[in-house]
VOZAGU-33060 format. One record per residue (C-alpha): x, y, z; residue in one letter; residue number from 1. Coordinates in steps of 0.05 Angstrom, whole numbers, plus 32768, in hexadecimal, padded with zeros to 4 digits. Layout:
% VOZAGU-33060
px  py  pz  guvex  zapa
X  Y  Z  a  NUM .
...
END
This chain:
% VOZAGU-33060
px  py  pz  guvex  zapa
8000  8000  8003  m  1 .
801C  8043  7FED  h  2 .
8004  8086  800E  r  3 .
7FD1  808C  7FD7  d  4 .
7FB5  8046  7FEA  d  5 .
7FB2  805B  8032  l  6 .
7F8F  809E  8020  l  7 .
7F59  807A  7FF8  e  8 .
7F4B  804C  8035  k  9 .
7F4C  8089  8066  l  10 .
7F1C  80B0  8037  n  11 .
7EEA  8077  803A  r  12 .
7EF1  8073  8084  y  13 .
7EB8  808A  80B0  q  14 .
7ECD  809A  80F5  p  15 .
7EA3  8081  8132  a  16 .
7EAA  80BF  815D  d  17 .
7EC3  8107  8164  a  18 .
7F04  80EE  8181  s  19 .
7F10  80BE  814A  e  20 .
7EFA  80F5  8115  h  21 .
7F34  8122  812F  a  22 .
7F64  80E8  812B  d  23 .
7F4F  80DD  80E3  l  24 .
7F5E  8127  80D1  d  25 .
7FA2  811F  80F4  r  26 .
7FAF  80E1  80CF  v  27 .
7F9C  80FD  808C  l  28 .
7FC6  8138  8096  q  29 .
8005  8110  80AB  f  30 .
7FFF  80E0  8071  v  31 .
7FF9  8118  8041  c  32 .
8033  8140  805D  e  33 .
8064  8109  806D  h  34 .
807F  80DE  8036  p  35 .
80A8  80B2  8066  t  36 .
806F  80AA  8094  c  37 .
8072  805C  8094  f  38 .
80BB  805F  80A8  e  39 .
80C5  804B  80F3  s  40 .
80FC  8080  80FC  h  41 .
80D3  80BB  80E0  h  42 .
80DD  80EF  8118  p  43 .
8097  810E  8123  p  44 .
8077  80CA  8120  g  45 .
8063  8091  80F4  h  46 .
8030  8059  80DD  f  47 .
801F  801D  8101  t  48 .
7FF0  7FE5  80F1  g  49 .
7FC4  7FC6  8127  s  50 .
7F96  7F89  812B  a  51 .
7F51  7F82  8150  w  52 .
7F5C  7F38  814B  l  53 .
7F23  7F0B  8159  l  54 .
7F23  7EC2  8166  d  55 .
7F0C  7E8A  8138  s  56 .
7EBF  7E94  8153  t  57 .
7EC1  7EE1  8151  g  58 .
7EAF  7EE3  8199  k  59 .
7EF2  7EF6  81BA  r  60 .
7F28  7F29  81AA  v  61 .
7F72  7F1F  81B9  l  62 .
7F93  7F57  81DC  l  63 .
7FDA  7F60  81F6  t  64 .
7FF2  7F7B  823A  l  65 .
8022  7FA9  8213  h  66 .
806A  7F9A  822B  g  67 .
8080  7FE4  822D  k  68 .
803F  8008  823B  l  69 .
801E  7FD9  826B  g  70 .
7FD9  7FDF  8250  k  71 .
7FAA  7FAC  8231  w  72 .
7FAB  7FC0  81E1  l  73 .
7FA1  7FA1  81A2  q  74 .
7FDA  7F82  817B  l  75 .
8001  7FA8  814B  g  76 .
8042  7FCB  813C  g  77 .
806C  7FF5  810D  h  78 .
8066  7FF8  80C5  a  79 .
80B0  7FF5  80BA  d  80 .
80A9  8014  8079  g  81 .
8072  7FEB  8060  d  82 .
8039  8014  8044  g  83 .
8007  7FDA  8048  d  84 .
7FEC  7FE5  808E  l  85 .
7FBE  7FA8  8089  l  86 .
7FFE  7F7E  807A  a  87 .
801E  7F9E  80B7  v  88 .
7FE2  7F8C  80E0  a  89 .
7FE4  7F45  80CB  l  90 .
8030  7F40  80D3  r  91 .
802F  7F5D  811A  e  92 .
7FF4  7F35  8131  s  93 .
8015  7EF5  811B  r  94 .
8058  7F09  813A  e  95 .
8038  7F1F  817E  e  96 .
8008  7EE1  8183  s  97 .
8030  7EAA  8164  g  98 .
7FEC  7E9C  813B  i  99 .
7FFC  7E92  80F3  d  100 .
7FB5  7E87  80D8  a  101 .
7F99  7ECF  80DB  i  102 .
7F74  7EEF  80A4  e  103 .
7F4D  7F33  809B  p  104 .
7F05  7F36  80A4  i  105 .
7F08  7F74  807A  s  106 .
7F41  7F99  8055  e  107 .
7F20  7FDE  806C  e  108 .
7F37  8004  80A6  i  109 .
7F10  7FEF  80E7  f  110 .
7F2C  8026  8115  d  111 .
7F63  8056  8119  l  112 .
7F8A  8086  8149  g  113 .
7FC2  80B2  815B  v  114 .
7FE3  80AD  819B  h  115 .
8026  80C0  81BB  e  116 .
805B  808B  81C7  t  117 .
8095  808D  81F6  p  118 .
80DC  8094  81D5  g  119 .
80FF  8054  81C4  h  120 .
8136  8039  8199  d  121 .
8158  807D  8199  g  122 .
811A  80A2  8187  m  123 .
80FC  80D6  81B1  a  124 .
80B0  80D8  81C4  e  125 .
8086  80D7  8183  h  126 .
8043  80C8  8165  l  127 .
8028  8087  814D  h  128 .
7FF6  808C  8116  f  129 .
7FD3  804C  8121  d  130 .
7FA4  8029  80EB  i  131 .
7F7B  7FEE  8105  r  132 .
7F5B  7FB5  80E2  f  133 .
7F2B  7F82  80F5  l  134 .
7F4C  7F39  80EF  l  135 .
7F3B  7EF3  8104  r  136 .
7F5D  7EB3  8115  c  137 .
7F4B  7E7C  80DF  r  138 .
7F59  7E43  810D  e  139 .
7F7C  7E39  8150  s  140 .
7F72  7E70  8182  d  141 .
7FB1  7E56  81A5  r  142 .
7FE4  7E8F  81B2  f  143 .
802C  7E99  81C6  v  144 .
8042  7ED9  81EC  v  145 .
807B  7EFC  81CD  s  146 .
80AF  7F22  81EE  d  147 .
8088  7F61  81DD  e  148 .
8053  7F54  820B  s  149 .
8046  7F45  8255  h  150 .
800B  7F1B  8243  a  151 .
7FD7  7F09  8213  l  152 .
7F8E  7EF8  821F  s  153 .
7F4E  7EEB  81FB  w  154 .
7F15  7F1E  8211  f  155 .
7ECA  7F1B  8206  t  156 .
7EA8  7F5F  81F4  p  157 .
7E8E  7F64  823D  d  158 .
7ED5  7F56  825D  q  159 .
7EEB  7F8D  822E  v  160 .
7EBA  7FBE  8242  d  161 .
7ECA  7FB1  828D  a  162 .
7F13  7FBF  8283  m  163 .
7F36  7FFF  8297  d  164 .
7F4D  8004  8249  a  165 .
7F5F  803D  821A  d  166 .
7F2B  8061  81F7  e  167 .
7F3E  8042  81B6  s  168 .
7F37  7FFB  81D2  v  169 .
7EF1  8008  81ED  l  170 .
7EDC  8028  81A6  r  171 .
7EF5  7FEE  8183  m  172 .
7ECF  7FC1  81B0  n  173 .
7E8D  7FE7  81A7  k  174 .
7E97  7FE3  815B  k  175 .
7EA4  7F9A  8161  w  176 .
7E64  7F90  8187  k  177 .
7E3D  7FBA  8156  l  178 .
7E56  7F8F  8119  i  179 .
7E4B  7F4D  813E  a  180 .
7E03  7F5F  8141  q  181 .
7DFC  7F56  80F9  s  182 .
7DE5  7F11  80E2  p  183 .
7E16  7EE8  80BF  n  184 .
7E50  7F1B  80CE  w  185 .
7E83  7EE8  80DD  f  186 .
7E7F  7EB5  80A6  t  187 .
END
């Protein structure tokens, strides 16, 4: 995916609330102004690809207790120069979960956000422009905790609602619950 491909997806995207609408505006401005926006060492910030990864039944989401941030979050990581953020989300979810059989439910953007991240690997504090996709496990839901996580766990929508989680995690959970109300949504 080149910046033009990302811009097409962003232009089709419908934000869920005012906060996400503001983040969409920031993402659009960033991608237009920064040709190297997919590079991990781009000083003001860079793109990341994340996964709202559902189990093979569509009834649980896999979240990571992030190793550096100490929060339950969706799986994901740096684009590392790859402009295909769906491919990034797939790669990162496979690496962080040890589950190989993962596929997109949709190739469209599921959610997005902009957040500050602490400095690391010689970089000062910077922004992550996170593009999130709805993915699912095709077969086994058995995961392996990577060195990037303190823990991984499957959560039902009600369990996520009860968490002291980031606004974006709660918003993705709300979106998931709305989608899951549609008949045959997970076939």
